[in-house]
PDB file of N, CA, C and O in Angstrom:
ATOM      1  N   UNK A   1      77.010 -99.679 145.352  1.00  0.00           N
ATOM      2  CA  UNK A   1      76.792 -98.606 146.289  1.00  0.00           C
ATOM      3  C   UNK A   1      75.965 -99.127 147.468  1.00  0.00           C
ATOM      4  O   UNK A   1      74.960 -99.809 147.268  1.00  0.00           O
ATOM      5  N   UNK A   2      76.386 -98.805 148.696  1.00  0.00           N
ATOM      6  CA  UNK A   2      75.670 -99.253 149.882  1.00  0.00           C
ATOM      7  C   UNK A   2      74.382 -98.474 150.072  1.00  0.00           C
ATOM      8  O   UNK A   2      74.310 -97.279 149.788  1.00  0.00           O
ATOM      9  N   UNK A   3      73.367 -99.172 150.558  1.00  0.00           N
ATOM     10  CA  UNK A   3      72.111 -98.501 150.858  1.00  0.00           C
ATOM     11  C   UNK A   3      72.201 -97.834 152.226  1.00  0.00           C
ATOM     12  O   UNK A   3      72.839 -98.353 153.142  1.00  0.00           O
ATOM     13  N   UNK A   4      71.570 -96.706 152.347  1.00  0.00           N
ATOM     14  CA  UNK A   4      71.521 -96.027 153.645  1.00  0.00           C
ATOM     15  C   UNK A   4      70.469 -96.689 154.516  1.00  0.00           C
ATOM     16  O   UNK A   4      69.603 -97.410 154.021  1.00  0.00           O
ATOM     17  N   UNK A   5      70.549 -96.440 155.818  1.00  0.00           N
ATOM     18  CA  UNK A   5      69.558 -96.993 156.743  1.00  0.00           C
ATOM     19  C   UNK A   5      68.162 -96.542 156.368  1.00  0.00           C
ATOM     20  O   UNK A   5      67.213 -97.320 156.462  1.00  0.00           O
ATOM     21  N   UNK A   6      68.023 -95.293 155.944  1.00  0.00           N
ATOM     22  CA  UNK A   6      66.709 -94.787 155.555  1.00  0.00           C
ATOM     23  C   UNK A   6      66.149 -95.550 154.351  1.00  0.00           C
ATOM     24  O   UNK A   6      64.960 -95.867 154.317  1.00  0.00           O
ATOM     25  N   UNK A   7      67.004 -95.847 153.362  1.00  0.00           N
ATOM     26  CA  UNK A   7      66.547 -96.581 152.185  1.00  0.00           C
ATOM     27  C   UNK A   7      66.112 -97.994 152.564  1.00  0.00           C
ATOM     28  O   UNK A   7      65.125 -98.507 152.038  1.00  0.00           O
ATOM     29  N   UNK A   8      66.851 -98.617 153.476  1.00  0.00           N
ATOM     30  CA  UNK A   8      66.543 -99.986 153.883  1.00  0.00           C
ATOM     31  C   UNK A   8      65.292-100.018 154.748  1.00  0.00           C
ATOM     32  O   UNK A   8      64.462-100.915 154.600  1.00  0.00           O
ATOM     33  N   UNK A   9      65.149 -99.056 155.645  1.00  0.00           N
ATOM     34  CA  UNK A   9      64.045 -99.093 156.598  1.00  0.00           C
ATOM     35  C   UNK A   9      62.758 -98.477 156.056  1.00  0.00           C
ATOM     36  O   UNK A   9      61.701 -98.657 156.661  1.00  0.00           O
ATOM     37  N   UNK A  10      62.812 -97.768 154.953  1.00  0.00           N
ATOM     38  CA  UNK A  10      61.614 -97.171 154.388  1.00  0.00           C
ATOM     39  C   UNK A  10      60.600 -98.233 154.006  1.00  0.00           C
ATOM     40  O   UNK A  10      60.948 -99.255 153.414  1.00  0.00           O
ATOM     41  N   UNK A  11      59.355 -97.986 154.347  1.00  0.00           N
ATOM     42  CA  UNK A  11      58.335 -98.983 154.023  1.00  0.00           C
ATOM     43  C   UNK A  11      57.615 -98.598 152.744  1.00  0.00           C
ATOM     44  O   UNK A  11      57.549 -97.426 152.372  1.00  0.00           O
ATOM     45  N   UNK A  12      57.086 -99.600 152.090  1.00  0.00           N
ATOM     46  CA  UNK A  12      56.273 -99.364 150.908  1.00  0.00           C
ATOM     47  C   UNK A  12      55.086-100.298 150.934  1.00  0.00           C
ATOM     48  O   UNK A  12      55.116-101.365 151.548  1.00  0.00           O
ATOM     49  N   UNK A  13      54.059 -99.876 150.265  1.00  0.00           N
ATOM     50  CA  UNK A  13      52.844-100.668 150.180  1.00  0.00           C
ATOM     51  C   UNK A  13      52.980-101.646 149.019  1.00  0.00           C
ATOM     52  O   UNK A  13      53.335-101.257 147.906  1.00  0.00           O
ATOM     53  N   UNK A  14      52.701-102.891 149.285  1.00  0.00           N
ATOM     54  CA  UNK A  14      52.764-103.938 148.262  1.00  0.00           C
ATOM     55  C   UNK A  14      51.384-104.554 148.118  1.00  0.00           C
ATOM     56  O   UNK A  14      50.766-104.945 149.108  1.00  0.00           O
ATOM     57  N   UNK A  15      50.908-104.640 146.901  1.00  0.00           N
ATOM     58  CA  UNK A  15      49.620-105.283 146.646  1.00  0.00           C
ATOM     59  C   UNK A  15      49.866-106.742 146.313  1.00  0.00           C
ATOM     60  O   UNK A  15      50.699-107.071 145.468  1.00  0.00           O
ATOM     61  N   UNK A  16      49.128-107.610 146.991  1.00  0.00           N
ATOM     62  CA  UNK A  16      49.257-109.043 146.764  1.00  0.00           C
ATOM     63  C   UNK A  16      47.868-109.670 146.787  1.00  0.00           C
ATOM     64  O   UNK A  16      46.914-109.092 147.308  1.00  0.00           O
ATOM     65  N   UNK A  17      47.780-110.849 146.217  1.00  0.00           N
ATOM     66  CA  UNK A  17      46.526-111.600 146.257  1.00  0.00           C
ATOM     67  C   UNK A  17      46.742-112.825 147.124  1.00  0.00           C
ATOM     68  O   UNK A  17      47.634-113.634 146.870  1.00  0.00           O
ATOM     69  N   UNK A  18      45.908-112.952 148.157  1.00  0.00           N
ATOM     70  CA  UNK A  18      45.936-114.146 148.996  1.00  0.00           C
ATOM     71  C   UNK A  18      44.514-114.605 149.242  1.00  0.00           C
ATOM     72  O   UNK A  18      43.601-113.801 149.427  1.00  0.00           O
ATOM     73  N   UNK A  19      44.352-115.896 149.240  1.00  0.00           N
ATOM     74  CA  UNK A  19      43.027-116.497 149.439  1.00  0.00           C
ATOM     75  C   UNK A  19      42.007-115.942 148.439  1.00  0.00           C
ATOM     76  O   UNK A  19      40.826-115.807 148.761  1.00  0.00           O
ATOM     77  N   UNK A  20      42.469-115.623 147.223  1.00  0.00           N
ATOM     78  CA  UNK A  20      41.576-115.152 146.181  1.00  0.00           C
ATOM     79  C   UNK A  20      41.123-113.710 146.305  1.00  0.00           C
ATOM     80  O   UNK A  20      40.208-113.290 145.598  1.00  0.00           O
ATOM     81  N   UNK A  21      41.749-112.939 147.196  1.00  0.00           N
ATOM     82  CA  UNK A  21      41.369-111.533 147.321  1.00  0.00           C
ATOM     83  C   UNK A  21      42.613-110.656 147.346  1.00  0.00           C
ATOM     84  O   UNK A  21      43.683-111.069 147.793  1.00  0.00           O
ATOM     85  N   UNK A  22      42.441-109.438 146.855  1.00  0.00           N
ATOM     86  CA  UNK A  22      43.525-108.460 146.841  1.00  0.00           C
ATOM     87  C   UNK A  22      43.657-107.846 148.223  1.00  0.00           C
ATOM     88  O   UNK A  22      42.658-107.522 148.866  1.00  0.00           O
ATOM     89  N   UNK A  23      44.866-107.691 148.668  1.00  0.00           N
ATOM     90  CA  UNK A  23      45.135-107.001 149.921  1.00  0.00           C
ATOM     91  C   UNK A  23      46.463-106.272 149.777  1.00  0.00           C
ATOM     92  O   UNK A  23      47.191-106.479 148.806  1.00  0.00           O
ATOM     93  N   UNK A  24      46.769-105.438 150.723  1.00  0.00           N
ATOM     94  CA  UNK A  24      48.041-104.738 150.656  1.00  0.00           C
ATOM     95  C   UNK A  24      48.811-104.935 151.947  1.00  0.00           C
ATOM     96  O   UNK A  24      48.249-105.194 153.011  1.00  0.00           O
ATOM     97  N   UNK A  25      50.092-104.804 151.810  1.00  0.00           N
ATOM     98  CA  UNK A  25      51.027-105.001 152.902  1.00  0.00           C
ATOM     99  C   UNK A  25      51.911-103.778 152.957  1.00  0.00           C
ATOM    100  O   UNK A  25      52.535-103.431 151.954  1.00  0.00           O
ATOM    101  N   UNK A  26      51.985-103.122 154.081  1.00  0.00           N
ATOM    102  CA  UNK A  26      52.862-101.971 154.238  1.00  0.00           C
ATOM    103  C   UNK A  26      54.057-102.443 155.051  1.00  0.00           C
ATOM    104  O   UNK A  26      53.974-102.578 156.272  1.00  0.00           O
ATOM    105  N   UNK A  27      55.174-102.695 154.365  1.00  0.00           N
ATOM    106  CA  UNK A  27      56.305-103.348 155.014  1.00  0.00           C
ATOM    107  C   UNK A  27      57.625-102.745 154.556  1.00  0.00           C
ATOM    108  O   UNK A  27      57.763-102.333 153.404  1.00  0.00           O
ATOM    109  N   UNK A  28      58.577-102.696 155.447  1.00  0.00           N
ATOM    110  CA  UNK A  28      59.888-102.147 155.140  1.00  0.00           C
ATOM    111  C   UNK A  28      60.613-103.032 154.132  1.00  0.00           C
ATOM    112  O   UNK A  28      60.418-104.247 154.090  1.00  0.00           O
ATOM    113  N   UNK A  29      61.442-102.401 153.335  1.00  0.00           N
ATOM    114  CA  UNK A  29      62.184-103.096 152.275  1.00  0.00           C
ATOM    115  C   UNK A  29      63.020-104.251 152.828  1.00  0.00           C
ATOM    116  O   UNK A  29      63.086-105.313 152.210  1.00  0.00           O
ATOM    117  N   UNK A  30      63.653-104.058 153.974  1.00  0.00           N
ATOM    118  CA  UNK A  30      64.485-105.119 154.556  1.00  0.00           C
ATOM    119  C   UNK A  30      63.650-106.366 154.875  1.00  0.00           C
ATOM    120  O   UNK A  30      64.101-107.489 154.651  1.00  0.00           O
ATOM    121  N   UNK A  31      62.448-106.169 155.392  1.00  0.00           N
ATOM    122  CA  UNK A  31      61.578-107.312 155.684  1.00  0.00           C
ATOM    123  C   UNK A  31      61.072-107.961 154.404  1.00  0.00           C
ATOM    124  O   UNK A  31      60.975-109.186 154.332  1.00  0.00           O
ATOM    125  N   UNK A  32      60.749-107.161 153.393  1.00  0.00           N
ATOM    126  CA  UNK A  32      60.281-107.708 152.121  1.00  0.00           C
ATOM    127  C   UNK A  32      61.367-108.561 151.473  1.00  0.00           C
ATOM    128  O   UNK A  32      61.095-109.658 150.987  1.00  0.00           O
ATOM    129  N   UNK A  33      62.596-108.051 151.470  1.00  0.00           N
ATOM    130  CA  UNK A  33      63.719-108.793 150.888  1.00  0.00           C
ATOM    131  C   UNK A  33      63.942-110.099 151.646  1.00  0.00           C
ATOM    132  O   UNK A  33      64.148-111.149 151.036  1.00  0.00           O
ATOM    133  N   UNK A  34      63.900-110.032 152.971  1.00  0.00           N
ATOM    134  CA  UNK A  34      64.073-111.237 153.781  1.00  0.00           C
ATOM    135  C   UNK A  34      62.962-112.251 153.510  1.00  0.00           C
ATOM    136  O   UNK A  34      63.223-113.450 153.410  1.00  0.00           O
ATOM    137  N   UNK A  35      61.732-111.771 153.391  1.00  0.00           N
ATOM    138  CA  UNK A  35      60.604-112.661 153.101  1.00  0.00           C
ATOM    139  C   UNK A  35      60.789-113.359 151.752  1.00  0.00           C
ATOM    140  O   UNK A  35      60.518-114.553 151.625  1.00  0.00           O
ATOM    141  N   UNK A  36      61.247-112.619 150.758  1.00  0.00           N
ATOM    142  CA  UNK A  36      61.497-113.211 149.442  1.00  0.00           C
ATOM    143  C   UNK A  36      62.565-114.298 149.529  1.00  0.00           C
ATOM    144  O   UNK A  36      62.432-115.346 148.899  1.00  0.00           O
ATOM    145  N   UNK A  37      63.608-114.061 150.294  1.00  0.00           N
ATOM    146  CA  UNK A  37      64.681-115.060 150.456  1.00  0.00           C
ATOM    147  C   UNK A  37      64.164-116.308 151.173  1.00  0.00           C
ATOM    148  O   UNK A  37      64.495-117.431 150.794  1.00  0.00           O
ATOM    149  N   UNK A  38      63.359-116.103 152.201  1.00  0.00           N
ATOM    150  CA  UNK A  38      62.785-117.248 152.918  1.00  0.00           C
ATOM    151  C   UNK A  38      61.893-118.053 151.982  1.00  0.00           C
ATOM    152  O   UNK A  38      61.972-119.281 151.953  1.00  0.00           O
ATOM    153  N   UNK A  39      61.054-117.377 151.225  1.00  0.00           N
ATOM    154  CA  UNK A  39      60.171-118.066 150.269  1.00  0.00           C
ATOM    155  C   UNK A  39      60.990-118.868 149.264  1.00  0.00           C
ATOM    156  O   UNK A  39      60.648-120.008 148.950  1.00  0.00           O
ATOM    157  N   UNK A  40      62.068-118.276 148.761  1.00  0.00           N
ATOM    158  CA  UNK A  40      62.910-118.961 147.774  1.00  0.00           C
ATOM    159  C   UNK A  40      63.547-120.219 148.365  1.00  0.00           C
ATOM    160  O   UNK A  40      63.661-121.233 147.677  1.00  0.00           O
ATOM    161  N   UNK A  41      63.963-120.164 149.631  1.00  0.00           N
ATOM    162  CA  UNK A  41      64.575-121.356 150.243  1.00  0.00           C
ATOM    163  C   UNK A  41      63.562-122.481 150.433  1.00  0.00           C
ATOM    164  O   UNK A  41      63.935-123.650 150.526  1.00  0.00           O
ATOM    165  N   UNK A  42      62.285-122.125 150.490  1.00  0.00           N
ATOM    166  CA  UNK A  42      61.216-123.131 150.630  1.00  0.00           C
ATOM    167  C   UNK A  42      60.531-123.439 149.299  1.00  0.00           C
ATOM    168  O   UNK A  42      59.544-124.173 149.251  1.00  0.00           O
ATOM    169  N   UNK A  43      61.068-122.868 148.224  1.00  0.00           N
ATOM    170  CA  UNK A  43      60.530-123.089 146.870  1.00  0.00           C
ATOM    171  C   UNK A  43      59.049-122.743 146.753  1.00  0.00           C
ATOM    172  O   UNK A  43      58.273-123.471 146.134  1.00  0.00           O
ATOM    173  N   UNK A  44      58.671-121.613 147.364  1.00  0.00           N
ATOM    174  CA  UNK A  44      57.293-121.117 147.244  1.00  0.00           C
ATOM    175  C   UNK A  44      57.335-119.648 146.843  1.00  0.00           C
ATOM    176  O   UNK A  44      58.356-118.979 147.003  1.00  0.00           O
ATOM    177  N   UNK A  45      56.235-119.162 146.328  1.00  0.00           N
ATOM    178  CA  UNK A  45      56.136-117.738 145.996  1.00  0.00           C
ATOM    179  C   UNK A  45      55.921-116.948 147.281  1.00  0.00           C
ATOM    180  O   UNK A  45      55.329-117.459 148.232  1.00  0.00           O
ATOM    181  N   UNK A  46      56.399-115.701 147.316  1.00  0.00           N
ATOM    182  CA  UNK A  46      56.151-114.882 148.502  1.00  0.00           C
ATOM    183  C   UNK A  46      54.663-114.794 148.853  1.00  0.00           C
ATOM    184  O   UNK A  46      54.309-114.801 150.032  1.00  0.00           O
ATOM    185  N   UNK A  47      53.798-114.711 147.854  1.00  0.00           N
ATOM    186  CA  UNK A  47      52.361-114.618 148.139  1.00  0.00           C
ATOM    187  C   UNK A  47      51.833-115.884 148.815  1.00  0.00           C
ATOM    188  O   UNK A  47      50.928-115.810 149.646  1.00  0.00           O
ATOM    189  N   UNK A  48      52.393-117.045 148.463  1.00  0.00           N
ATOM    190  CA  UNK A  48      51.981-118.289 149.125  1.00  0.00           C
ATOM    191  C   UNK A  48      52.436-118.317 150.580  1.00  0.00           C
ATOM    192  O   UNK A  48      51.712-118.778 151.461  1.00  0.00           O
ATOM    193  N   UNK A  49      53.644-117.817 150.817  1.00  0.00           N
ATOM    194  CA  UNK A  49      54.155-117.742 152.178  1.00  0.00           C
ATOM    195  C   UNK A  49      53.321-116.764 153.010  1.00  0.00           C
ATOM    196  O   UNK A  49      53.005-117.037 154.168  1.00  0.00           O
ATOM    197  N   UNK A  50      52.975-115.645 152.420  1.00  0.00           N
ATOM    198  CA  UNK A  50      52.141-114.649 153.117  1.00  0.00           C
ATOM    199  C   UNK A  50      50.763-115.235 153.417  1.00  0.00           C
ATOM    200  O   UNK A  50      50.199-114.969 154.478  1.00  0.00           O
ATOM    201  N   UNK A  51      50.214-116.028 152.498  1.00  0.00           N
ATOM    202  CA  UNK A  51      48.918-116.674 152.737  1.00  0.00           C
ATOM    203  C   UNK A  51      49.004-117.613 153.942  1.00  0.00           C
ATOM    204  O   UNK A  51      48.076-117.674 154.748  1.00  0.00           O
ATOM    205  N   UNK A  52      50.110-118.342 154.064  1.00  0.00           N
ATOM    206  CA  UNK A  52      50.289-119.238 155.210  1.00  0.00           C
ATOM    207  C   UNK A  52      50.419-118.436 156.507  1.00  0.00           C
ATOM    208  O   UNK A  52      49.861-118.817 157.535  1.00  0.00           O
ATOM    209  N   UNK A  53      51.154-117.331 156.454  1.00  0.00           N
ATOM    210  CA  UNK A  53      51.290-116.461 157.623  1.00  0.00           C
ATOM    211  C   UNK A  53      49.924-115.908 158.010  1.00  0.00           C
ATOM    212  O   UNK A  53      49.578-115.860 159.190  1.00  0.00           O
ATOM    213  N   UNK A  54      49.150-115.490 157.010  1.00  0.00           N
ATOM    214  CA  UNK A  54      47.821-114.926 157.256  1.00  0.00           C
ATOM    215  C   UNK A  54      46.913-115.947 157.930  1.00  0.00           C
ATOM    216  O   UNK A  54      46.153-115.609 158.838  1.00  0.00           O
ATOM    217  N   UNK A  55      46.994-117.181 157.486  1.00  0.00           N
ATOM    218  CA  UNK A  55      46.144-118.248 158.019  1.00  0.00           C
ATOM    219  C   UNK A  55      46.442-118.506 159.498  1.00  0.00           C
ATOM    220  O   UNK A  55      45.539-118.836 160.266  1.00  0.00           O
ATOM    221  N   UNK A  56      47.707-118.354 159.896  1.00  0.00           N
ATOM    222  CA  UNK A  56      48.120-118.693 161.258  1.00  0.00           C
ATOM    223  C   UNK A  56      48.187-117.507 162.220  1.00  0.00           C
ATOM    224  O   UNK A  56      48.541-117.684 163.385  1.00  0.00           O
ATOM    225  N   UNK A  57      47.855-116.305 161.755  1.00  0.00           N
ATOM    226  CA  UNK A  57      48.035-115.141 162.629  1.00  0.00           C
ATOM    227  C   UNK A  57      46.858-114.970 163.586  1.00  0.00           C
ATOM    228  O   UNK A  57      45.734-115.393 163.318  1.00  0.00           O
ATOM    229  N   UNK A  58      47.171-114.328 164.720  1.00  0.00           N
ATOM    230  CA  UNK A  58      46.162-114.083 165.744  1.00  0.00           C
ATOM    231  C   UNK A  58      46.188-112.610 166.146  1.00  0.00           C
ATOM    232  O   UNK A  58      47.186-112.137 166.689  1.00  0.00           O
ATOM    233  N   UNK A  59      45.132-111.901 165.891  1.00  0.00           N
ATOM    234  CA  UNK A  59      44.904-110.555 166.418  1.00  0.00           C
ATOM    235  C   UNK A  59      45.980-109.516 166.101  1.00  0.00           C
ATOM    236  O   UNK A  59      46.086-108.525 166.824  1.00  0.00           O
ATOM    237  N   UNK A  60      46.761-109.697 165.081  1.00  0.00           N
ATOM    238  CA  UNK A  60      47.692-108.647 164.646  1.00  0.00           C
ATOM    239  C   UNK A  60      47.438-108.408 163.165  1.00  0.00           C
ATOM    240  O   UNK A  60      46.925-109.280 162.463  1.00  0.00           O
ATOM    241  N   UNK A  61      47.801-107.221 162.700  1.00  0.00           N
ATOM    242  CA  UNK A  61      47.582-106.975 161.281  1.00  0.00           C
ATOM    243  C   UNK A  61      48.585-107.774 160.459  1.00  0.00           C
ATOM    244  O   UNK A  61      49.601-108.233 160.981  1.00  0.00           O
ATOM    245  N   UNK A  62      48.302-107.933 159.198  1.00  0.00           N
ATOM    246  CA  UNK A  62      49.107-108.789 158.332  1.00  0.00           C
ATOM    247  C   UNK A  62      50.546-108.301 158.234  1.00  0.00           C
ATOM    248  O   UNK A  62      51.471-109.112 158.277  1.00  0.00           O
ATOM    249  N   UNK A  63      50.754-107.005 158.104  1.00  0.00           N
ATOM    250  CA  UNK A  63      52.121-106.476 158.009  1.00  0.00           C
ATOM    251  C   UNK A  63      52.929-106.842 159.251  1.00  0.00           C
ATOM    252  O   UNK A  63      54.086-107.246 159.142  1.00  0.00           O
ATOM    253  N   UNK A  64      52.332-106.705 160.416  1.00  0.00           N
ATOM    254  CA  UNK A  64      53.020-107.071 161.660  1.00  0.00           C
ATOM    255  C   UNK A  64      53.281-108.568 161.719  1.00  0.00           C
ATOM    256  O   UNK A  64      54.346-108.999 162.161  1.00  0.00           O
ATOM    257  N   UNK A  65      52.321-109.354 161.279  1.00  0.00           N
ATOM    258  CA  UNK A  65      52.490-110.805 161.291  1.00  0.00           C
ATOM    259  C   UNK A  65      53.659-111.222 160.391  1.00  0.00           C
ATOM    260  O   UNK A  65      54.416-112.129 160.738  1.00  0.00           O
ATOM    261  N   UNK A  66      53.805-110.571 159.251  1.00  0.00           N
ATOM    262  CA  UNK A  66      54.929-110.884 158.349  1.00  0.00           C
ATOM    263  C   UNK A  66      56.247-110.504 159.022  1.00  0.00           C
ATOM    264  O   UNK A  66      57.207-111.274 158.984  1.00  0.00           O
ATOM    265  N   UNK A  67      56.299-109.329 159.633  1.00  0.00           N
ATOM    266  CA  UNK A  67      57.532-108.917 160.328  1.00  0.00           C
ATOM    267  C   UNK A  67      57.904-109.916 161.421  1.00  0.00           C
ATOM    268  O   UNK A  67      59.066-110.301 161.547  1.00  0.00           O
ATOM    269  N   UNK A  68      56.909-110.336 162.214  1.00  0.00           N
ATOM    270  CA  UNK A  68      57.165-111.290 163.286  1.00  0.00           C
ATOM    271  C   UNK A  68      57.623-112.640 162.742  1.00  0.00           C
ATOM    272  O   UNK A  68      58.482-113.290 163.339  1.00  0.00           O
ATOM    273  N   UNK A  69      57.056-113.066 161.616  1.00  0.00           N
ATOM    274  CA  UNK A  69      57.471-114.313 160.979  1.00  0.00           C
ATOM    275  C   UNK A  69      58.939-114.246 160.564  1.00  0.00           C
ATOM    276  O   UNK A  69      59.709-115.168 160.831  1.00  0.00           O
ATOM    277  N   UNK A  70      59.323-113.141 159.906  1.00  0.00           N
ATOM    278  CA  UNK A  70      60.708-112.978 159.453  1.00  0.00           C
ATOM    279  C   UNK A  70      61.645-112.942 160.665  1.00  0.00           C
ATOM    280  O   UNK A  70      62.687-113.597 160.663  1.00  0.00           O
ATOM    281  N   UNK A  71      61.282-112.188 161.682  1.00  0.00           N
ATOM    282  CA  UNK A  71      62.092-112.109 162.889  1.00  0.00           C
ATOM    283  C   UNK A  71      62.273-113.494 163.509  1.00  0.00           C
ATOM    284  O   UNK A  71      63.388-113.878 163.860  1.00  0.00           O
ATOM    285  N   UNK A  72      61.183-114.238 163.642  1.00  0.00           N
ATOM    286  CA  UNK A  72      61.249-115.571 164.225  1.00  0.00           C
ATOM    287  C   UNK A  72      62.113-116.506 163.381  1.00  0.00           C
ATOM    288  O   UNK A  72      62.871-117.313 163.919  1.00  0.00           O
ATOM    289  N   UNK A  73      61.995-116.395 162.060  1.00  0.00           N
ATOM    290  CA  UNK A  73      62.791-117.236 161.161  1.00  0.00           C
ATOM    291  C   UNK A  73      64.278-117.036 161.413  1.00  0.00           C
ATOM    292  O   UNK A  73      65.019-118.005 161.579  1.00  0.00           O
ATOM    293  N   UNK A  74      64.716-115.782 161.442  1.00  0.00           N
ATOM    294  CA  UNK A  74      66.131-115.504 161.630  1.00  0.00           C
ATOM    295  C   UNK A  74      66.582-115.715 163.070  1.00  0.00           C
ATOM    296  O   UNK A  74      67.728-116.101 163.298  1.00  0.00           O
ATOM    297  N   UNK A  75      65.722-115.476 164.035  1.00  0.00           N
ATOM    298  CA  UNK A  75      66.069-115.751 165.429  1.00  0.00           C
ATOM    299  C   UNK A  75      66.307-117.249 165.614  1.00  0.00           C
ATOM    300  O   UNK A  75      67.245-117.657 166.298  1.00  0.00           O
ATOM    301  N   UNK A  76      65.459-118.052 165.005  1.00  0.00           N
ATOM    302  CA  UNK A  76      65.618-119.501 165.078  1.00  0.00           C
ATOM    303  C   UNK A  76      66.935-119.929 164.438  1.00  0.00           C
ATOM    304  O   UNK A  76      67.614-120.812 164.962  1.00  0.00           O
ATOM    305  N   UNK A  77      67.300-119.322 163.324  1.00  0.00           N
ATOM    306  CA  UNK A  77      68.576-119.649 162.680  1.00  0.00           C
ATOM    307  C   UNK A  77      69.751-119.322 163.581  1.00  0.00           C
ATOM    308  O   UNK A  77      70.693-120.109 163.680  1.00  0.00           O
ATOM    309  N   UNK A  78      69.709-118.175 164.239  1.00  0.00           N
ATOM    310  CA  UNK A  78      70.791-117.761 165.120  1.00  0.00           C
ATOM    311  C   UNK A  78      70.902-118.680 166.325  1.00  0.00           C
ATOM    312  O   UNK A  78      72.001-119.003 166.777  1.00  0.00           O
ATOM    313  N   UNK A  79      69.758-119.095 166.836  1.00  0.00           N
ATOM    314  CA  UNK A  79      69.750-119.953 168.017  1.00  0.00           C
ATOM    315  C   UNK A  79      69.990-121.420 167.680  1.00  0.00           C
ATOM    316  O   UNK A  79      70.048-122.261 168.577  1.00  0.00           O
ATOM    317  N   UNK A  80      70.129-121.734 166.390  1.00  0.00           N
ATOM    318  CA  UNK A  80      70.486-123.091 165.984  1.00  0.00           C
ATOM    319  C   UNK A  80      69.340-124.040 165.791  1.00  0.00           C
ATOM    320  O   UNK A  80      69.561-125.245 165.673  1.00  0.00           O
ATOM    321  N   UNK A  81      68.122-123.547 165.755  1.00  0.00           N
ATOM    322  CA  UNK A  81      66.962-124.422 165.571  1.00  0.00           C
ATOM    323  C   UNK A  81      66.647-124.621 164.104  1.00  0.00           C
ATOM    324  O   UNK A  81      67.337-124.063 163.251  1.00  0.00           O
ATOM    325  N   UNK A  82      65.628-125.397 163.786  1.00  0.00           N
ATOM    326  CA  UNK A  82      65.217-125.610 162.394  1.00  0.00           C
ATOM    327  C   UNK A  82      64.604-124.338 161.806  1.00  0.00           C
ATOM    328  O   UNK A  82      64.012-123.538 162.530  1.00  0.00           O
ATOM    329  N   UNK A  83      64.746-124.156 160.506  1.00  0.00           N
ATOM    330  CA  UNK A  83      64.175-122.976 159.841  1.00  0.00           C
ATOM    331  C   UNK A  83      62.917-123.327 159.109  1.00  0.00           C
ATOM    332  O   UNK A  83      62.300-122.459 158.491  1.00  0.00           O
TER     333      UNK A  83
END
């Protein structure tokens, strides 16, 4: 059965541990699924990938930084660059 746009775009809060502390991420299901796929292609856990994103982010909240990371990953793939 196909998912509706509302089901795909609905966000949920995810609790994760990064850098030894608990935090939460409020992110849409489509971005979470994409993040999991990216992590799997790099043979890392999603929490490890999120920790790396957190370390490199500047002045945006973590949820936004994850969305921007996923967007950049797929934009780079479309434009033919390295992933």
